[in-house]
N, C-alpha and C positions, 0 to 999 in steps of 0.2 A: 551761434544767434539767438539771442534770445526768443523763447516762443512768443512772449506777447509781448509789446512794445506799447511804449506807446500811441503811438501811430493806430495799432489797435483799437483800444479802450480809449479814445477820442472818438474812432470812426463808431464804436456801439452807441457812444453819446451820445454824438450827433442824430444819431436816431432812435434814441429815446426822447428827445427835445421834441423834435421832431412832433411820436406821437401824441406828449402831452408837454405845452407850453414850461418854460420856465419860471422862476418868481417877478421877475423884472417883467413876463409879460402878464401876469394878474394882477401888478398893482397898475400895470396899466387901463385893467376892468377892476375895480373894487366894488362896483355896480353890484354882480354877481352875489360876492361873500356879503355882504354885507345889510341888502336888500333881503336875501332869505338863506341863514344859514343852514337850516334845515337842508333845504335843495343844493347848496354847495356841497357839502356830506354826502346826502346822495346822489350829484351826479360827477361829484369831485372827486373822492376816493375808488371810487368802482376801477374811474382812469390810471390815476395811480398806480392799483394791482396790476391792471395790464401793464404798463407802461414797465413795473418792473421783468414782470412776466418776459416780455420783448427783449428789454437790456439784458438779462441772462440767455434768450439767445439767440440775438444779436454777437455779445462778444463769441463766442466760441465761433459762428458762424462766420464772421470776418477773424475770423483767427488765424484760421482753414485755409478760406482764401489767400490771405496774403502768406502764409505758409506756402504755399504753392505756387505761386509766383515768385516771391522770393527765390525760392530752389531750382523754380527753372530758369533763371537769372543768372544764379549762379552755376548751373550745370549748364549755360550755353556762352558762360563766358572761360571755361575751362580747357586749354588748349585741345584739337581732339588729334589724336596719337597718328602721325603718318603708318598706312600700313609700311610693315616691314619685311612681307617675302616675297622673296624674290627669286623670280622663276627663272632656273636652267635653260641654257639650250637646249632647243627641239625641233627635228626637221619636223618630227608630228604630231606633237602635241597641240591639239587646236589651240586657234589664237584669238580669231575672231567673233567677236559675242560672249565670249570665256574669260581669258586676261585682258582682254584690251575689250573694254565696254562698245554696246552695238552706238551708244551713242558719240564717240571720236572717235570711232571707224573711218569717217568725214575727214578727216587728217591725213589718210592712208592716201587720197583719190579728188585732191582739191590743194592748187598752189597754194603754199605757205603763206604767199604775199595777201593771198583771197581766203586764208580762215579766221579773222576775223569779224565775215560775212557771215557764218554758220556752217552747218550741213546743208543748206539749200544754195549756196552759193552761187551753183552752175545748174539751178532749177531753169534759166532760161531756155535750156534743152528738157522742160518735162520726165521725168524719168532717170534722169540720170542716178540719182543718189541710189538709188534701189536697184540698177539693171547692176553699176559699179561693188556694191556692195554681194548680191548675187553673183560676180565675176570672180572675186576676192574668197567666198567661201569656196567655191570649184577649184580654184588654180590650190587650197590646202589642200581639200579630198585630193587634188590628182598630183602631190610632190613625188616626186620618183619618178615618174611616168616619166618616158622619152618622148622628147619633144621633137615635133617634124611640119610641116606644111598643115596639116590636117588638122592638127593640134591648135595649133598656131590663132587658125581659123575660128575657131571653137571657140578660143579666152574671148577674139575680138568681138563673135558677134552675140553674146554673152553681156560685155560692155556697150552693148548699142541698142541691142533688141529689146523696143518697146519702147526703144525714145524717141522723141520725135524730138528731129534737129530744128535750128537755129529757123526763124520765119525769114521766106524768100517769097517775094512776090503774094506778100499778103498771110502766104500759108505756113505751118509748119509740117513735115514731113517725116518719112521714118528713114533707115538705116540701110541700103542695100545691105546683102546676107553675103558673108563668104566673100570671096576674090570675083572682081569683080572688072571690064574690060575699063581701062583710064589712057584718058587721051593724054595727061600735059596735068603735071600738081606745080606744088613752086616751094622752097623753101624757104627758113628762117629770117622771115623777110629783116629781123629786124637786129641779127648779129651777123651781119657778110663783113661790114666795115672792118670788124674786129676779126678775120677767118684766119688763124696761124699760119705760117710758113708749112708748118706738120701737117693743119689739120686739111691743109691743100694741095700736101703732096700724098697723104695721104686718101682722099677725096680722087685723086684721079689714077691712083694705086687702084682702088675697089673698081672705080665707074668703065676705065680701060677694058676687063674682058667684056664686058657686057654692052660696048658704045659701035655708034654706023661709026666715028672714028679713026677704027683700028681691024680694020676688018679681018686683017691675019691674026687676031686676039679672038673672035669674036669666038663663042660658045656656039651660038645657034645662030641659022641664017637669018631670022628676023630678030634686029639689038632689043633689049632691053629700053636702052635707053637710045633714042631717034638720032634727038638732038634736044642741047641745051644754050637755053641763053643767061648772058648779065644781064638785069635792068636795074635801073637807074631808077630816081627818087618818082618819077612819073610814070614809072611802068614803060617804061621806052628801053627797047631794046640795046644795049650797047655794040658796038662796028666789032665785028672781028670777036665773037666771046666764043663762040657754038663748037671753038675747036678743043681739042689735048693738045696738048696737057691745061688744066687749068688754069688760069690767072687773075688777078681779081683788081683791078687797079681803084683806086679811090673811090670814086663812086655809085660802085658798085650796090646795088641796096637788096636782092633778092635773085637767087634761080629760081628760071622756069624750067622742067626736064619734060619735054614732050618724050612718051612713047611710044616704042612701036607695037605694042601690046592693046589695040584698038580694038579687036574682036573675043568674038567665045571663042575662039578655037584655037586661041592663041592660050588660054591661063594653064593647060598642063604645063607649059612652058618658065610660069612663073611661078610654082608651085618646086616647080624642077630648082628653080634659084634658089627658094628659099630651105629645101630641103640640102641646096649645097652650105648655106650657112650654116644649120643646125650638124651636117658632118664635119665642119670647120671647126666649128665650138666645140661638139666632145672629145674633138680629135686632141686640140692645144687643153680643156680642162682634163682630157686622161695623161698627159704632159706633166703639167702646172704641179712643182712641188710648195710654193707658198702664197698664201692666201692673194699678196699682187699679183703672181702669172695669173690667180686666177680671177681676179678683179678685172687685168688686164682682156683672159677673152671674153669676159659677159659682157663690159663696156664695148668692144670690135663686135660681138655680137647684136649688141641694139641699137648700133651705128647702123648698122650692116642694113637692118631691117630697118629703121626709120629712112633710111636715106635713100631708098630701092619706095620705101613709100605702099609696098605692095596690095594694102587697104582703099579703097577711094577715099575712105573717110575713118578715123575711128584711129587710126595709126599711133597717136603720142598717149592717149590714154591705156592703149595696152598695152604698150614696151616699157611707158614710165609705170604705171602705178598695179601692173600687173604680172607681164614678166619678170622685170628687173626686182621685184622682191624676193619670186617663186624659184629666182636662182642662185638667188644672196642665201637665202633658205636652206638651198637643195645644196651649196658648197659649204653650208656651216660658217658661212663671214658673218652674217648679221639678220637677225627675226623680222626686220623690215627697214624701209628708207623714206624721208619724208624730202624730195630735192628741196634747194632755193629755188631753182628753177628747173621747172619742166620744161621749158624749149630747148635747155640743152642740147636735150634729148630727140624733140622736134622735128626737126630737118637733116641730121648727124653731119653739121659743119663746124663741131669740134673734132679735135685731134684725140686720138684712144686714153693721151694719156690728164687730156683736158676735162674727159668725161669721168676718169676713173678717179681724180682729185674733184668730181663734183658728187658723186656717189660717196664717197668718204664724208663728203661735211654734209649731205644726207642721212648718210646711220648715225651719225652726234648729237644732229636734231632729232632720227626718230628717240632717241636714247633718254633723250632730254626729256620727251615730249613723255616718252615711256618709262620711267624710273622702276617700277615693276621689274621690266626685265634684264637679266644678266649676258652681259654681249659675250658671244665665244672667245676665248683667248685665238688670235690668230696664227697658223698653219707657217711654220717657218721650213725652210730647208733643214732636211740630216745633215 
């Protein structure tokens, strides 16, 4: 690129003409020179010297400015190099706010189909974003520590503390902390029609030991699930729908579960059930020899916790966005997961195999969003 171009000189020339008129301008005013030549020499020629000095200053001034502008233009047109650093898998190396920028963490706790709305997509519950970041960092600091009912409650509390829930009767109220009596809850209002035969079979297996319909198998005097009802689109209970084994007619829209734990004195039993889920998980993980087997144990644990809905609220965000990535990292399966549909877990109405498939897809999405991370090699049986 030439240091001095025609445009530079033209700029300087235009500036000098502005200071002193050109010859055509003089010809338009002949009276000045003809009327008094001496006055013309006295007044005009000093301005000619000023013209020369200003022109000499203007040329390098415009040259420098133009050179800088064109340099910036050239620099911005050069493609920026893509970061080539690939971070190996590590269960202890910090990710959040370091390798994964703080500005991108919202992708880990906002539904994928809502992420185009940005990090404030779920701020209809004020404080959601900051609470989830806090929960992520705590989860990362406690990787490898054994989970139980108390630790699960701590993860859940971090997800909802200082968060105002959605408006009810014109007011926004906070979440209750820890385990609390829960009279009833509904499962998956949109996907019950597509519940597979395998998912129904697993539902019956999981619910039976804790249901009032199978008193011989009850673990406790008070059942966790006292009754459940299949509801249609108008939330009307379908006839003869509360008995096990569960059957799903075509018109079902959701399952409403009524619990037997409606008083504080029953809460220790809830914790025993949750601890039982974790005990089963750790036994299955100890036996697992492949990543596929580990993934099945993880999906089963998440499904059990979601299906029993052990907290009054905040169950989905705790399981999908905090517990699941924790288990994946601890077992060397992936750095994280971005589920296409977190509601897959939000009700526990999918089979373990279906949930595992959703997790695998979510892992692929995670690594496409964060290509600087290198996924670990899957474990295989010896």
